[in-house]
C-alpha positions as CSV (number, residue, x, y, z in Angstrom):
1,M,68.0,86.0,102.4
2,A,71.6,85.4,103.5
3,M,73.9,88.3,103.6
4,N,76.8,85.8,102.4
5,T,78.4,88.7,99.9
6,D,81.4,90.4,101.5
7,I,82.9,93.4,99.9
8,L,86.7,94.5,99.9
9,L,87.9,97.8,98.8
10,G,90.3,100.5,99.2
11,L,89.7,103.7,101.5
12,Q,92.4,105.8,100.3
13,W,94.0,106.6,96.8
14,G,94.6,103.0,95.8
15,D,97.4,101.3,96.4
16,E,96.5,100.1,100.1
17,G,97.2,96.2,99.6
18,K,94.1,95.0,98.4
19,G,95.8,92.1,96.7
20,K,97.4,90.7,99.7
21,I,94.7,90.7,101.8
22,V,92.2,89.1,99.2
23,D,94.6,86.4,99.0
24,A,95.1,85.8,102.5
25,I,91.1,85.6,103.3
26,S,90.3,83.9,100.1
27,P,90.3,80.5,101.8
28,E,86.8,81.7,103.5
29,Y,85.2,82.3,100.4
30,D,83.8,80.3,97.2
31,I,84.0,82.9,94.6
32,I,86.2,85.9,94.5
33,A,85.1,88.5,91.9
34,R,86.2,92.0,90.5
35,F,83.7,94.3,90.2
36,Q,85.0,97.5,88.5
37,G,88.4,99.0,87.0
38,G,90.7,97.4,84.4
39,P,94.4,97.0,84.0
40,N,94.8,100.6,85.9
41,A,94.7,98.4,88.9
42,G,97.8,96.6,90.2
43,H,97.2,94.2,93.1
44,S,100.3,92.7,94.6
45,L,100.4,89.4,96.3
46,E,103.7,87.8,97.9
47,F,104.0,84.1,99.3
48,N,106.8,81.7,99.2
49,N,109.3,84.7,98.6
50,V,107.7,85.5,95.1
51,K,105.9,88.7,94.3
52,H,102.9,88.3,91.8
53,I,101.0,91.4,90.4
54,L,97.7,91.0,89.0
55,H,95.9,93.6,86.7
56,L,92.5,92.0,85.6
57,I,92.2,88.6,87.1
58,P,90.7,88.4,90.7
59,S,93.5,88.0,93.4
60,G,91.8,84.5,94.8
61,I,93.2,82.8,91.2
62,F,96.2,81.4,93.2
63,H,93.5,79.0,95.3
64,S,92.8,76.2,93.0
65,E,89.5,75.4,94.5
66,K,88.0,78.7,94.0
67,I,86.0,80.3,91.4
68,N,87.1,83.5,90.2
69,V,84.8,85.9,88.4
70,I,85.8,89.1,86.0
71,G,82.3,91.0,86.5
72,N,80.4,93.3,84.0
73,G,81.7,96.7,85.8
74,V,85.4,95.6,84.7
75,V,87.0,96.8,81.1
76,I,89.4,94.4,79.9
77,D,92.2,94.8,77.7
78,P,92.8,91.4,76.0
79,A,96.6,91.9,75.5
80,V,97.0,92.6,79.2
81,F,94.7,89.7,80.1
82,K,96.8,87.1,77.8
83,K,100.0,88.1,79.7
84,E,98.5,87.7,82.9
85,I,97.3,84.2,82.2
86,E,100.9,83.2,80.7
87,N,102.7,84.6,83.8
88,L,100.5,82.9,86.7
89,G,102.0,79.6,85.9
90,P,99.3,76.7,85.5
91,P,98.3,75.7,82.0
92,V,95.3,77.5,80.4
93,S,93.3,74.5,80.6
94,E,93.5,74.5,84.6
95,L,92.9,78.1,84.8
96,A,89.9,77.9,82.4
97,G,88.3,75.9,85.2
98,R,88.3,78.6,88.0
99,L,88.2,81.9,86.0
100,I,85.0,83.1,84.5
101,I,84.6,86.2,82.3
102,S,81.3,88.3,82.2
103,A,79.8,88.7,78.9
104,K,79.0,92.2,79.7
105,A,82.5,93.2,80.4
106,N,83.7,96.0,78.0
107,L,86.7,95.7,76.2
108,I,89.7,98.2,75.9
109,L,90.4,98.6,72.4
110,P,93.6,99.6,70.8
111,G,92.1,102.7,69.6
112,H,91.1,103.5,73.6
113,R,94.9,103.3,74.5
114,I,95.9,105.6,71.7
115,L,93.0,108.2,72.4
116,D,94.1,107.9,76.4
117,A,97.5,109.1,75.3
118,A,96.1,111.8,73.1
119,Y,93.6,113.3,75.6
120,E,96.4,113.4,78.6
121,K,98.8,115.0,76.2
122,H,96.7,117.8,75.2
123,K,95.0,118.6,78.7
124,G,97.8,121.0,79.7
125,C,97.5,121.9,83.4
126,L,94.5,119.6,83.7
127,K,96.5,116.4,83.4
128,I,95.3,113.8,85.8
129,G,98.3,111.5,85.8
130,S,96.5,108.9,83.8
131,T,97.8,105.4,83.6
132,L,97.4,105.5,79.8
133,K,95.9,102.3,79.7
134,G,92.7,103.1,77.9
135,I,90.7,103.2,81.0
136,G,88.7,106.5,80.5
137,P,88.2,106.1,76.7
138,A,86.6,102.7,77.6
139,Y,84.2,103.7,79.7
140,T,83.3,106.8,77.8
141,D,82.4,104.5,75.0
142,K,80.5,102.2,77.3
143,V,78.5,105.1,78.5
144,A,77.8,106.4,75.0
145,R,77.0,103.0,74.1
146,N,79.5,102.3,71.8
147,G,81.5,99.8,73.5
148,L,82.4,96.2,72.2
149,R,81.7,93.5,75.2
150,A,83.3,90.4,75.9
151,G,80.3,88.5,74.6
152,D,80.8,90.5,71.2
153,I,83.9,88.0,71.0
154,L,81.7,85.1,70.2
155,A,79.8,86.8,67.4
156,E,80.3,85.8,63.9
157,N,80.7,89.5,62.6
158,F,83.2,90.5,65.5
159,R,85.9,91.6,63.0
160,D,83.2,94.0,61.4
161,L,82.1,95.2,64.9
162,Y,85.7,96.0,65.9
163,E,86.4,97.8,62.3
164,E,83.5,99.9,63.0
165,R,84.7,101.0,66.2
166,L,88.1,101.6,65.2
167,E,87.0,103.9,62.4
168,A,85.4,106.0,64.8
169,H,88.5,106.3,66.8
170,L,90.7,107.2,64.0
171,R,88.2,109.9,63.0
172,I,88.6,111.5,66.7
173,L,92.4,111.0,66.1
174,K,92.7,113.1,63.3
175,N,91.9,116.1,65.6
176,Y,95.2,115.1,67.6
177,D,98.8,115.6,67.1
178,L,99.9,112.4,68.1
179,E,102.3,109.6,66.4
180,Y,101.3,106.0,67.1
181,D,101.7,102.7,65.7
182,L,98.4,100.8,65.6
183,K,99.5,97.4,63.9
184,E,101.6,97.2,67.0
185,Y,98.6,97.7,69.5
186,E,96.5,95.4,67.5
187,A,99.0,92.7,67.1
188,G,98.9,91.6,71.0
189,W,95.2,92.6,71.1
190,F,94.0,90.0,68.7
191,E,96.2,87.4,70.4
192,G,94.4,88.4,73.6
193,I,90.9,87.9,72.1
194,E,92.2,84.2,70.8
195,M,93.5,83.5,74.8
196,M,89.8,85.0,75.9
197,K,88.0,82.3,73.9
198,N,89.6,79.5,76.2
199,F,87.6,80.9,79.1
200,R,83.9,80.8,79.8
201,I,82.1,83.9,78.4
202,I,78.9,84.1,80.1
203,N,76.0,86.2,82.0
204,T,77.9,86.0,85.2
205,E,75.2,87.9,87.1
206,Y,72.8,84.4,86.7
207,Y,75.8,82.3,87.5
208,I,76.7,84.6,90.8
209,N,73.2,84.8,92.0
210,D,72.7,81.1,91.5
211,L,75.5,80.4,93.9
212,I,74.8,83.0,96.3
213,D,71.1,81.4,96.5
214,R,72.9,78.0,97.2
215,G,74.7,79.5,100.3
216,K,78.0,79.9,98.5
217,K,80.2,82.8,99.9
218,L,81.1,85.5,97.6
219,L,83.9,88.3,98.2
220,A,83.6,91.2,95.8
221,E,87.2,92.4,95.3
222,G,87.5,96.4,94.5
223,A,90.4,98.5,92.8
224,Q,91.9,101.5,93.2
225,G,90.3,103.4,96.2
226,T,87.2,105.4,97.7
227,M,89.1,108.7,97.1
228,L,89.6,107.8,93.3
229,D,85.7,107.3,92.6
230,I,84.2,108.8,89.6
231,D,81.6,110.7,91.6
232,F,83.1,111.0,95.4
233,G,86.7,111.2,94.6
234,S,88.8,114.5,94.2
235,Y,87.1,115.0,90.6
236,P,88.6,115.3,87.8
237,F,91.8,113.7,89.5
238,V,89.9,110.4,89.6
239,T,89.5,107.1,87.7
240,S,86.5,106.3,85.5
241,S,84.4,103.8,87.7
242,N,82.6,103.8,91.0
243,T,85.3,102.3,93.4
244,V,82.6,102.4,96.4
245,S,80.8,99.5,97.8
246,A,77.5,100.6,95.4
247,G,79.8,99.6,92.5
248,A,80.0,95.9,93.8
249,C,76.2,95.9,93.1
250,T,76.3,97.4,89.6
251,G,79.4,95.6,88.9
252,L,78.4,92.1,89.6
253,G,74.6,92.5,89.2
254,I,74.1,91.4,92.7
255,S,71.4,92.9,95.0
256,P,72.3,95.3,98.2
257,K,70.4,93.0,100.4
258,N,73.0,90.0,99.9
259,I,75.7,92.5,101.3
260,G,77.3,91.4,104.8
261,E,80.6,92.8,106.0
262,V,82.1,95.9,104.0
263,F,86.1,95.5,104.6
264,G,87.8,98.8,104.2
265,I,91.7,98.6,103.6
266,F,93.8,101.6,104.7
267,K,97.4,102.1,105.1
268,A,98.9,103.3,108.1
269,Y,99.8,106.5,106.4
270,C,98.7,107.7,103.1
271,T,100.0,107.5,99.4
272,R,98.9,108.9,96.3
273,V,99.9,108.3,92.3
274,G,99.3,111.0,89.7
275,S,97.9,114.4,90.2
276,G,95.1,115.8,92.4
277,P,95.0,117.2,96.1
278,F,96.7,115.5,98.9
279,P,96.4,117.6,102.1
280,T,99.2,115.7,104.3
281,E,101.7,114.9,101.5
282,L,105.4,115.1,102.8
283,N,108.0,116.7,100.4
284,D,110.7,116.3,102.9
285,E,112.7,113.3,104.2
286,T,110.2,111.9,106.1
287,G,108.3,111.5,103.0
288,K,111.4,109.9,101.4
289,L,111.6,107.6,104.1
290,L,108.1,106.3,104.1
291,R,108.5,106.0,100.3
292,D,111.8,103.9,100.4
293,A,110.6,101.9,103.3
294,G,107.3,101.0,101.7
295,H,108.6,100.5,98.2
296,E,105.9,103.0,97.2
297,Y,106.4,102.8,93.3
298,G,103.1,101.8,91.3
299,S,102.9,98.4,90.7
300,T,101.1,98.8,87.1
301,T,103.2,102.3,86.3
302,G,106.3,102.1,88.4
303,R,106.0,105.5,89.0
304,P,107.1,107.1,92.8
305,R,104.0,107.3,94.9
306,R,103.6,110.7,96.8
307,C,103.7,109.9,100.8
308,G,102.2,111.5,103.6
309,W,100.7,111.2,107.1
310,L,97.3,109.4,107.6
311,D,94.2,111.6,106.9
312,I,91.1,111.1,109.4
313,P,88.5,113.2,107.6
314,A,89.3,111.6,104.4
315,L,89.1,108.1,105.8
316,K,86.2,108.9,107.8
317,Y,84.4,110.0,104.7
318,A,85.3,106.8,102.9
319,I,83.9,104.9,105.7
320,M,80.6,106.7,105.6
321,L,80.3,106.4,101.7
322,N,81.0,102.4,102.1
323,G,79.1,101.5,105.3
324,V,82.3,99.9,106.3
325,T,81.9,97.4,109.2
326,Q,85.7,96.5,109.6
327,L,88.9,98.0,108.9
328,F,92.1,96.4,107.8
329,M,95.0,98.2,108.5
330,T,98.3,97.5,106.1
331,K,101.9,98.7,105.8
332,S,102.2,99.2,109.6
333,D,105.7,97.9,109.6
334,V,106.6,100.6,107.3
335,L,106.2,103.3,110.1
336,S,108.7,101.3,112.6
337,G,111.5,103.6,113.7
338,I,109.8,107.0,113.6
339,D,109.9,108.6,116.9
340,T,106.4,110.8,116.1
341,I,103.7,109.9,114.1
342,K,101.3,112.7,113.1
343,V,97.8,112.1,112.1
344,C,95.8,114.5,110.5
345,T,92.6,115.1,112.4
346,S,90.9,117.9,110.8
347,Y,91.8,120.7,108.4
348,L,91.7,124.5,108.5
349,L,89.8,126.3,105.5
350,A,90.1,130.0,105.3
351,G,91.4,130.1,108.8
352,E,88.2,127.9,110.1
353,E,88.8,124.1,111.5
354,T,86.2,121.6,109.5
355,R,86.2,118.0,109.5
356,E,84.6,117.8,105.9
357,L,86.4,117.4,102.4
358,P,86.4,120.7,100.6
359,I,84.0,121.4,97.5
360,N,86.3,121.6,94.3
361,N,89.5,120.4,95.6
362,I,90.2,123.8,97.6
363,P,93.4,123.7,99.3
364,V,93.3,123.0,103.1
365,E,96.1,122.8,105.9
366,P,96.0,119.7,107.7
367,V,95.6,119.9,111.6
368,Y,97.8,117.2,113.2
369,T,98.0,115.2,116.3
370,E,101.1,113.6,117.3
371,V,101.3,110.1,118.7
372,P,104.5,108.2,120.0
373,G,105.8,105.7,117.4
374,W,107.7,102.4,118.1
375,K,110.9,101.0,116.9
376,E,110.5,97.5,117.1
377,N,110.5,95.4,113.8
378,I,107.0,93.7,113.7
379,S,107.3,91.7,110.6
380,G,107.6,88.3,112.4
381,I,104.7,89.0,114.9
382,R,101.5,87.1,114.4
383,E,99.3,87.8,117.7
384,F,98.1,91.3,118.4
385,S,98.7,91.3,122.0
386,L,102.5,90.8,121.1
387,L,102.4,94.2,118.8
388,P,104.4,97.2,120.7
389,S,102.3,98.9,122.9
390,N,102.6,102.2,121.1
391,L,101.5,100.6,117.5
392,R,98.1,99.2,119.7
393,N,97.7,102.8,121.0
394,Y,97.8,104.1,117.5
395,I,95.1,101.7,116.2
396,K,93.2,102.4,119.3
397,F,93.6,106.2,118.3
398,I,92.1,105.3,114.9
399,E,89.6,103.4,116.3
400,D,88.5,106.0,118.6
401,Q,88.4,108.5,115.7
402,T,86.4,106.4,113.0
403,G,84.2,104.6,115.2
404,V,85.0,101.4,113.3
405,P,87.1,98.2,114.8
406,V,90.5,97.4,113.0
407,T,90.2,93.8,113.1
408,L,93.3,93.0,110.6
409,V,97.0,94.2,110.8
410,S,99.3,93.8,108.2
411,V,103.1,93.4,109.2
412,G,104.6,92.7,105.8
413,P,104.1,92.1,102.3
414,D,103.8,88.2,102.7
415,R,100.5,86.6,102.9
416,E,101.5,85.1,106.1
417,E,102.7,88.6,107.9
418,T,99.2,89.0,108.7
419,I,97.4,89.4,112.3
420,L,93.6,88.7,112.8
421,R,92.1,89.9,115.9
């Protein structure tokens, strides 16, 4: 069987620029499919000097000839879905021809968002920095077999099913001191349900596999990043889904034998939103410089991102877990003007040097290697050979450390500001 499914995912703590890259390489594929996460993801795309932010809809939606699929591994907030559809521009009738929803994708209910706020409020010192979008409670109900799925929208007794779930959520909320307006949540939610009915809600696993068997090319689009994976990230400061490449198989219903390339996206430095360990974090002027130059504010929450130097041990860990075959580096333009760039190549743990991530988030001290920076403005460059020599040396250093080629370099936010090697 042809390996005509490629996976694109983030290798850090999310926000690596996946949306832009998916949009840029979509012309090479027939189907673009989201396989996990929900409206906690914010994929930013920019073209023709206009910025677009997607939360649920695959980043290939701006290519009218492509099929976009919201897979079974995604959790959908109908209210968010409706707003996204309305913000895209084309009429719903046109979008319905190129966007398909898995009947097995779980819904985020109004109660899930309220529970998310209640849980986060009462976590005390263990607050994880939730986006409060209802993601965790929705996945909890999915695993507990209490969830509602997109296919249930089509059932005659859908409203009864919803009321049953709502009662269960209200019983839990009686244990928490939290003010909320359920009717406000419900109004937009039911409007979103009506919007979803304009789209095909089907068993997408059959649909996708049929296209694959017919030789069509699929790009599986991940959300968040490897270091936020529910199993392999810095638990409990993680998301609620499997963000690694294996999640593409379970989140779309495809076999591992169909997988070809695994594209791993990483920033030329590191960022993180919310709580959790971040060994190379910079709480100084350099960190502020990276934040301001890179416009490092969450596209979903607007929260300022924590910024720091590139972390090679964490990057190699993500490469190992995902079986990355090609590296895509973004935000290289943000480092322009920095005289000396530091790269973490190992950690000090209890006085011993290690290249493994610690168990239970035990604090480590980064060991840095310094490399010379570059001052040139690189946003107008479109050929790798024309990049500043120090940037090319930086890329070579990363390739030597990881053993994986860097085959794409992003030099700005626009889809055109991309260099393929």
